[in-house]
C-alpha positions as CSV (number, residue, x, y, z in Angstrom):
1,M,130.0,201.2,30.6
2,Q,131.5,202.0,27.5
3,E,134.0,203.2,28.8
4,E,135.4,200.5,31.1
5,L,135.2,198.3,27.9
6,S,137.2,200.1,26.2
7,I,139.7,200.2,28.5
8,L,139.9,196.6,29.4
9,I,140.0,196.0,25.7
10,Q,142.9,198.3,24.9
11,S,144.5,197.2,28.3
12,Q,144.2,193.7,26.9
13,Y,142.5,191.6,29.2
14,P,141.6,188.5,28.1
15,L,138.0,187.2,29.6
16,V,135.4,189.8,30.7
17,Y,132.6,188.0,32.2
18,L,129.4,190.8,31.7
19,I,126.4,190.4,33.3
20,T,123.0,190.7,31.6
21,S,119.6,190.2,30.3
22,E,119.9,192.5,27.5
23,E,122.2,191.0,24.5
24,E,121.7,193.2,22.1
25,R,122.4,196.8,23.3
26,A,125.3,194.8,25.1
27,E,126.4,194.1,21.4
28,R,125.9,197.1,20.2
29,T,128.1,198.9,23.0
30,I,130.8,196.3,22.4
31,A,131.0,196.8,18.4
32,T,131.2,200.2,19.3
33,V,134.2,199.9,21.1
34,A,135.5,197.3,18.9
35,Q,135.7,200.2,16.1
36,I,138.3,202.6,18.1
37,K,141.7,201.9,16.8
38,P,143.4,199.3,16.2
39,S,140.1,198.3,15.6
40,R,138.6,194.4,16.1
41,S,136.5,192.2,14.3
42,V,133.4,190.7,16.7
43,F,132.1,187.0,16.5
44,V,129.3,185.6,18.7
45,W,129.2,182.9,19.8
46,T,126.1,180.6,20.6
47,V,124.9,176.6,21.4
48,T,122.4,177.0,18.5
49,H,124.3,178.0,15.5
50,G,128.0,178.3,16.7
51,M,130.4,181.0,16.1
52,I,128.9,184.0,13.4
53,E,130.9,187.2,12.6
54,Y,128.8,190.4,14.1
55,G,126.2,191.4,12.0
56,Q,125.7,188.4,9.8
57,Q,122.7,187.3,10.1
58,S,121.9,184.5,12.5
59,G,121.0,181.6,10.5
60,T,124.5,181.7,8.7
61,I,127.5,179.9,9.8
62,T,130.7,181.5,8.7
63,Q,133.1,178.7,10.7
64,H,131.8,175.2,10.3
65,N,131.7,172.8,13.5
66,T,132.0,175.4,16.5
67,V,128.6,174.6,17.9
68,S,130.5,172.7,21.0
69,P,132.1,175.0,24.0
70,E,135.5,173.9,23.1
71,A,135.6,173.6,19.3
72,A,134.6,177.1,19.2
73,L,137.2,178.1,21.8
74,E,139.9,176.2,20.0
75,W,138.9,178.3,16.8
76,V,139.3,181.0,18.9
77,V,142.6,180.2,19.8
78,R,144.2,179.9,16.8
79,Q,142.8,182.9,15.2
80,K,146.0,185.5,15.1
81,E,144.0,188.8,14.1
82,P,142.2,190.8,17.2
83,G,139.0,189.9,17.8
84,I,136.4,190.0,20.6
85,Y,134.8,186.7,21.1
86,I,131.4,186.8,22.7
87,F,130.0,183.7,24.2
88,K,126.9,183.9,25.4
89,D,125.3,181.8,27.8
90,L,128.2,179.9,28.4
91,H,127.4,179.0,32.2
92,P,126.1,176.0,31.7
93,F,129.2,174.6,29.9
94,V,132.2,176.8,31.8
95,E,132.8,174.3,34.8
96,S,132.9,171.7,32.6
97,P,136.7,170.6,32.8
98,A,137.6,170.8,29.2
99,V,136.0,174.4,28.8
100,T,137.6,175.5,31.6
101,R,140.8,174.0,30.4
102,W,140.6,175.7,27.4
103,L,139.7,179.3,28.5
104,R,142.6,178.9,30.4
105,D,144.2,177.9,27.8
106,A,143.2,180.4,25.7
107,I,143.8,183.0,28.7
108,A,147.5,182.0,28.4
109,S,147.6,182.7,24.3
110,F,145.9,185.9,24.5
111,K,149.3,187.6,26.1
112,G,150.5,190.3,23.5
113,M,147.1,189.9,21.1
114,Q,144.6,192.3,20.6
115,K,142.3,189.3,21.7
116,T,139.5,189.4,24.6
117,I,136.5,187.1,24.9
118,I,133.5,188.4,26.4
119,L,130.9,185.7,28.7
120,M,127.8,186.9,28.6
121,S,125.3,185.9,30.9
122,P,122.4,187.1,33.0
123,V,123.6,184.6,35.8
124,Q,127.0,184.4,37.0
125,T,129.3,181.3,36.9
126,V,132.8,182.0,37.8
127,P,134.6,178.7,38.1
128,I,137.8,179.0,40.6
129,E,140.2,178.1,38.1
130,L,139.4,181.4,36.4
131,E,138.4,183.8,39.6
132,K,142.2,185.0,39.3
133,E,142.3,186.1,35.7
134,V,137.8,187.1,35.0
135,V,136.8,190.9,35.6
136,V,133.5,190.5,36.2
137,L,130.9,193.5,35.2
138,D,127.1,194.4,35.4
139,F,126.0,195.6,32.1
140,P,124.1,198.9,33.5
141,L,120.2,198.9,32.9
142,P,119.2,202.1,30.7
143,K,120.1,205.7,32.0
144,I,117.3,208.2,31.4
145,E,119.0,209.5,28.4
146,E,118.8,206.2,26.9
147,L,115.1,206.3,28.0
148,E,114.4,209.4,26.5
149,E,115.8,207.8,23.2
150,V,112.9,205.2,23.7
151,L,110.5,207.9,24.7
152,L,111.3,209.4,21.0
153,E,110.9,206.6,19.5
154,Q,107.2,205.7,20.1
155,L,105.8,209.5,20.4
156,G,107.7,211.1,17.5
157,V,109.3,214.8,17.4
158,T,106.3,216.8,17.4
159,R,104.4,215.1,20.0
160,I,107.3,214.7,22.2
161,K,107.6,218.8,22.0
162,R,103.9,219.1,23.1
163,L,104.9,217.4,26.7
164,P,105.3,219.5,29.5
165,T,108.9,218.6,30.8
166,E,107.4,217.6,34.9
167,T,105.3,214.5,32.3
168,K,107.9,213.6,30.9
169,E,110.0,213.4,32.9
170,K,107.6,211.6,35.4
171,L,107.2,208.5,32.5
172,L,111.1,208.6,32.1
173,R,111.3,208.5,35.8
174,A,108.8,205.8,36.1
175,A,110.6,203.3,33.3
176,L,113.7,204.1,35.0
177,G,114.8,200.2,36.3
178,L,113.4,198.3,33.2
179,T,115.4,197.0,30.0
180,R,115.3,199.5,26.6
181,D,113.0,196.0,25.5
182,E,110.8,196.6,28.5
183,A,110.4,200.2,28.4
184,E,109.7,199.6,24.6
185,K,106.8,197.4,25.5
186,V,105.1,199.1,28.2
187,Y,105.4,202.9,26.6
188,R,103.6,201.1,23.6
189,K,101.5,199.3,26.1
190,A,100.2,203.0,27.7
191,Q,99.1,203.6,24.4
192,V,97.3,200.9,23.1
193,T,95.4,201.0,26.3
194,T,94.5,205.0,26.4
195,G,95.7,206.4,23.1
196,R,97.6,208.9,24.6
197,L,101.0,209.1,26.4
198,T,100.7,211.5,29.3
199,E,101.1,211.7,33.1
200,D,97.7,209.7,33.5
201,E,100.3,206.8,32.1
202,V,102.5,206.7,34.9
203,A,100.6,203.9,36.6
204,I,101.0,201.7,33.7
205,V,104.5,202.2,33.3
206,L,105.2,201.7,37.0
207,S,103.1,198.4,36.5
208,E,106.0,197.0,35.1
209,K,107.8,197.2,37.3
210,Q,106.0,194.8,39.8
211,Q,106.7,192.4,37.3
212,L,110.2,193.0,38.1
213,I,109.3,192.7,41.9
214,R,107.2,189.5,41.8
215,R,110.5,187.7,40.6
216,N,112.6,188.3,43.5
217,G,110.3,186.5,46.0
218,I,111.9,188.3,48.9
219,L,110.4,191.6,48.2
220,E,107.0,192.7,48.1
221,Y,105.3,195.4,46.1
222,L,102.5,197.3,48.5
223,E,100.1,199.1,46.8
224,H,99.5,202.8,48.3
225,D,95.7,204.5,47.3
226,E,95.8,206.3,51.1
227,G,96.9,210.1,50.8
228,I,98.8,212.8,53.3
229,D,95.1,213.5,53.8
230,G,94.5,210.3,54.9
231,V,96.6,210.6,58.3
232,G,95.8,212.4,61.0
233,G,98.5,214.4,63.0
234,L,101.9,214.0,62.6
235,E,102.6,217.3,61.4
236,E,106.1,217.6,60.9
237,L,106.5,213.8,59.7
238,K,104.2,214.9,56.8
239,H,105.8,218.0,56.1
240,W,109.5,216.7,55.7
241,L,108.0,214.0,53.2
242,T,106.1,217.4,51.4
243,Q,109.5,219.4,51.1
244,R,111.1,216.4,49.4
245,S,108.4,215.2,47.1
246,N,110.3,216.7,43.8
247,A,113.5,215.4,45.7
248,F,114.6,212.5,42.5
249,T,114.4,215.0,39.6
250,Q,116.7,216.6,37.8
251,R,115.6,219.6,38.4
252,A,117.2,218.7,42.5
253,R,120.0,217.7,40.7
254,E,120.7,220.9,39.1
255,Y,120.2,222.4,41.9
256,G,122.9,220.6,43.5
257,L,120.8,219.0,46.2
258,P,121.5,215.0,46.7
259,Q,119.0,212.2,47.4
260,P,117.3,211.7,50.0
261,K,119.1,208.6,51.3
262,G,116.3,207.3,54.0
263,M,114.4,207.8,57.2
264,L,114.0,205.8,60.5
265,I,110.9,206.1,62.5
266,L,110.9,205.0,66.3
267,G,107.3,204.9,67.8
268,V,104.9,203.7,69.9
269,P,103.0,200.6,68.4
270,G,99.5,201.4,66.4
271,C,100.3,204.8,65.7
272,G,100.6,205.3,62.1
273,K,104.5,204.1,61.1
274,S,103.4,202.2,58.6
275,L,100.4,204.2,57.3
276,I,103.1,206.6,56.2
277,A,105.3,204.9,54.2
278,K,102.5,204.3,51.7
279,T,102.1,207.8,52.5
280,A,105.5,209.1,51.3
281,S,104.7,206.7,48.4
282,K,101.7,208.7,47.2
283,V,102.9,212.0,47.5
284,W,106.1,210.8,46.4
285,A,105.1,208.9,43.0
286,L,107.3,205.8,43.8
287,P,107.1,202.8,44.1
288,L,107.1,201.2,47.1
289,V,108.8,197.7,47.9
290,R,108.6,195.9,51.3
291,L,111.7,193.6,52.1
292,D,110.7,190.4,53.9
293,M,114.0,190.5,56.5
294,G,112.4,186.5,57.2
295,R,112.0,185.4,53.8
296,V,115.7,186.2,53.4
297,Y,117.4,183.6,55.9
298,D,117.7,180.6,54.5
299,G,119.8,177.9,56.3
300,S,119.6,175.1,53.4
301,T,123.0,176.3,51.9
302,V,125.7,178.4,53.6
303,G,126.0,181.4,52.1
304,R,122.5,181.3,50.8
305,S,121.1,183.5,53.2
306,E,123.7,186.3,52.6
307,A,123.0,185.8,48.6
308,N,119.1,186.5,49.0
309,L,120.2,189.6,50.7
310,R,121.9,190.8,47.9
311,N,120.3,189.6,45.3
312,A,117.0,191.9,47.0
313,L,119.3,194.9,47.2
314,K,120.4,195.1,43.5
315,A,116.4,193.9,42.5
316,A,116.0,197.2,44.5
317,E,118.6,198.9,43.0
318,S,117.3,197.7,39.1
319,I,113.9,199.7,39.9
320,S,114.6,202.6,41.4
321,P,113.6,205.8,42.1
322,M,112.1,203.5,44.7
323,I,111.0,203.4,48.6
324,L,112.5,200.3,50.1
325,F,110.2,199.3,53.5
326,I,111.3,197.6,55.9
327,D,109.0,197.3,59.4
328,E,110.3,195.9,62.5
329,L,113.7,196.8,62.0
330,D,114.4,196.4,65.5
331,K,113.0,192.2,64.8
332,A,115.0,191.6,61.8
333,F,119.0,193.2,63.2
334,A,117.2,191.9,66.7
335,G,120.0,189.1,67.0
336,S,122.9,190.3,65.6
337,A,125.4,191.1,68.1
338,G,125.1,187.4,69.4
339,S,124.2,185.6,66.3
340,A,127.7,183.7,66.2
341,D,126.2,181.5,69.2
342,S,122.9,181.2,67.5
343,D,122.9,181.0,63.7
344,G,126.7,181.0,63.5
345,G,126.8,184.7,62.1
346,T,124.8,184.3,59.7
347,S,122.6,187.1,61.5
348,S,126.2,189.0,61.8
349,R,126.8,188.7,58.7
350,I,123.6,190.0,57.2
351,F,123.3,192.9,59.3
352,G,127.1,193.8,57.9
353,T,126.0,193.8,54.4
354,F,123.0,195.9,55.2
355,L,125.2,198.8,56.6
356,T,127.9,198.6,53.8
357,W,125.1,198.6,51.2
358,M,123.4,201.6,52.8
359,Q,126.6,203.5,53.4
360,E,127.8,203.2,49.5
361,K,125.0,202.8,47.6
362,R,124.7,205.3,44.5
363,S,120.8,204.1,43.3
364,P,118.1,206.8,44.4
365,V,116.6,203.7,46.7
366,F,114.8,205.9,49.4
367,V,115.0,203.4,53.1
368,M,112.1,203.9,55.1
369,A,112.5,202.2,57.7
370,T,110.0,201.4,61.8
371,A,110.8,199.8,64.5
372,N,109.0,200.0,68.0
373,R,111.9,198.8,70.6
374,V,115.0,200.9,70.5
375,D,117.0,199.4,72.9
376,R,117.1,196.7,70.6
377,L,118.6,198.4,67.7
378,P,122.0,197.7,66.8
379,G,124.6,201.2,67.5
380,E,125.3,200.9,63.7
381,F,122.2,202.2,62.9
382,L,122.0,205.1,64.8
383,R,124.7,206.6,64.0
384,K,123.9,210.2,61.9
385,G,124.5,209.5,57.9
386,R,122.7,206.0,58.0
387,F,119.2,208.1,57.8
388,D,118.5,211.5,56.8
389,E,116.4,211.7,59.5
390,L,115.1,209.9,62.8
391,F,111.6,210.7,63.9
392,F,109.6,209.5,66.5
393,V,106.0,209.1,67.1
394,D,104.1,209.1,70.3
395,L,100.5,209.1,71.0
396,P,98.0,211.3,69.3
397,N,97.3,214.2,71.3
398,F,93.8,215.8,71.8
399,E,93.5,217.6,68.5
400,E,95.7,214.2,66.8
401,R,93.0,212.0,68.2
402,S,90.0,214.5,66.9
403,Q,91.4,214.1,63.3
404,I,91.6,210.3,63.0
405,F,88.2,209.6,64.3
406,Q,87.2,212.5,61.6
407,I,89.6,209.8,58.9
408,H,88.4,206.9,59.8
409,L,84.4,207.8,60.7
410,S,84.4,209.6,57.3
411,K,85.8,206.1,55.1
412,R,82.6,204.7,56.7
413,R,79.8,207.2,56.8
414,S,79.4,210.0,54.1
415,D,77.9,212.5,57.3
416,V,79.6,212.6,60.1
417,S,78.2,216.0,61.6
418,R,76.1,213.3,64.0
419,F,79.7,212.6,66.1
420,D,80.9,214.6,68.7
421,L,84.7,214.9,67.9
422,P,86.0,216.3,71.0
423,Q,84.0,213.9,73.7
424,L,86.0,211.2,72.1
425,S,88.9,212.7,71.5
426,S,88.6,213.4,75.3
427,V,87.3,210.2,76.3
428,S,90.0,208.2,73.9
429,E,93.3,209.8,75.9
430,G,95.7,207.1,75.7
431,F,94.6,205.5,72.5
432,S,96.7,205.1,69.8
433,G,95.5,205.2,66.2
434,A,95.1,201.9,65.5
435,E,93.3,201.4,68.6
436,I,90.8,204.0,67.8
437,E,90.1,202.9,64.8
438,Q,89.5,199.2,66.8
439,A,86.9,200.7,69.0
440,I,84.9,202.3,65.8
441,I,85.3,198.9,64.3
442,A,84.1,197.5,67.7
443,A,80.9,200.0,68.1
444,M,79.7,199.0,64.3
445,Y,79.5,195.4,65.6
446,E,77.4,195.7,68.4
447,A,75.2,197.8,66.0
448,F,75.2,196.0,63.4
449,A,74.0,192.6,65.8
450,Q,71.2,195.2,66.7
451,D,70.3,195.3,63.2
452,R,70.5,199.6,63.7
453,E,72.9,202.2,63.0
454,F,76.1,202.9,65.3
455,T,75.9,205.7,67.8
456,Q,78.2,208.1,69.6
457,L,77.0,206.2,72.7
458,D,78.1,202.8,71.2
459,I,81.7,203.5,70.3
460,I,82.3,205.5,73.7
461,S,81.3,202.5,75.2
462,A,83.6,200.5,73.1
463,V,86.6,203.1,74.1
464,K,85.6,202.3,77.6
465,S,85.9,198.4,77.8
466,T,88.7,198.8,75.8
467,T,92.4,199.3,78.0
468,P,94.9,200.6,75.3
469,L,98.6,199.5,75.1
470,S,100.1,202.9,76.9
471,R,98.6,201.7,80.2
472,T,99.5,197.8,79.6
473,M,103.0,198.7,78.8
474,T,103.7,202.1,80.6
475,E,107.2,201.1,81.4
476,Q,108.1,200.6,78.0
477,V,105.9,203.0,76.5
478,A,107.8,205.5,79.3
479,A,112.1,204.2,78.2
480,L,111.3,205.0,74.6
481,R,109.6,208.6,75.3
482,D,112.4,209.0,77.8
483,W,115.1,208.0,75.1
484,A,113.5,210.0,72.5
485,R,113.5,213.6,74.3
486,L,116.4,214.6,72.8
487,R,117.4,212.1,70.2
488,A,114.8,211.7,68.0
489,R,112.7,214.6,65.7
490,P,108.8,214.3,66.9
491,A,106.6,213.6,64.5
492,A,103.6,215.5,65.7
493,T,105.1,219.0,67.4
494,T,108.1,221.8,67.1
495,V,110.9,220.6,69.5
496,A,110.0,223.6,71.5
497,E,106.9,221.5,72.3
498,Y,108.1,218.2,72.5
499,Q,110.6,219.6,75.1
500,R,108.2,220.8,77.3
501,M,106.2,217.8,77.4
502,E,105.7,215.5,80.9
503,F,106.1,212.0,80.7
């Protein structure tokens, strides 16, 4: 950012709009740029103090009668020396006819002069009259090198040298997406809470990111306490995730590996597609955030839905590295092809915005999406390159059903040796993981009503009284399996075994 600002100012660009909430950090960057020859004076305007030379105390007004934006801009126009003029939070006034006119007059008067106005605000408001004249820049959040400086300030040279390399990297990665002030506060909070700053305090650092997500309204932070052992079967998919557990580290970058882009999981409902997203979050030690497409759509104002999506994606990038979870992608974008007739093309524009972002994003945001109906997915999603891998999650086989019974019974009873898992697996053929769990719960309710402990026979009875989805939707399941046979990677078996399966 410093280099880009320097080029713009050296090139005599008259008006720059800098979007940031980190005023002090942005001011320091601008002051550094101002020292490059020919050097320039830096002045800062606020509605509370008027125009003040940078570095002076905030209570010292060096330029009188410049509190109003019109008077401040008039003063700027009169200056003959090279200068950079920072206007903080001018956005409430910028659409005023007088302020807009003064800005245009200033731009015209700056030709051939080393003068630049920088509008600094967390909100972008650019009147149509200035669109051709202004350069809009997003001031980036601190990178890993700057966060390392913050960590050094908090720990000191001696203590930071004692930190293992992996621990230090996890603490720094956890703070990515925070402002410098937020990083300082959360590192202090972790130290005050535990008296030290180690890998165990990564969770405290990550909790600060939850606040950023809550402020957005469209993104939802998901807690993840399920480890990889809590998922029955899906060995191929779990192996893929485990292999990439360090894919977002600096060591992976130095090795030459690209950052993973995303994964699309297709499959039969209730077979663990959503659960694997939470598992990935645990394995990778990254925050898991769900994008609620229902909240994106807003018909109150034209263009509001598209703006909602852009803001949500921008918020996701600001807290990266992270996992962006989109459940039932087939429903979220099912109507994009014919949306011109139903919603004026809003769905198509949102779909296009999302596809463009997926293709061009450089931030470490891993998109994990699930879908049940592949026929409803737009073909653009399935093109190679959108996702790193396309997995198909089928109904669990005999061994996997035994694992699922073992997992769910262990959650509810400490001793599961009294249950015959192979027999339970045999009677539940065609059941999904969710249906197996519900059968156990139904057996427990039956026994609870009779004031006794539930047994093997209770579970078998509950299984036999349930009609699984694989029987009620036989045609849809068969069609999904047939599509996935040669188009998707199986999540639970090797490719050779999968191709030999009879559907």
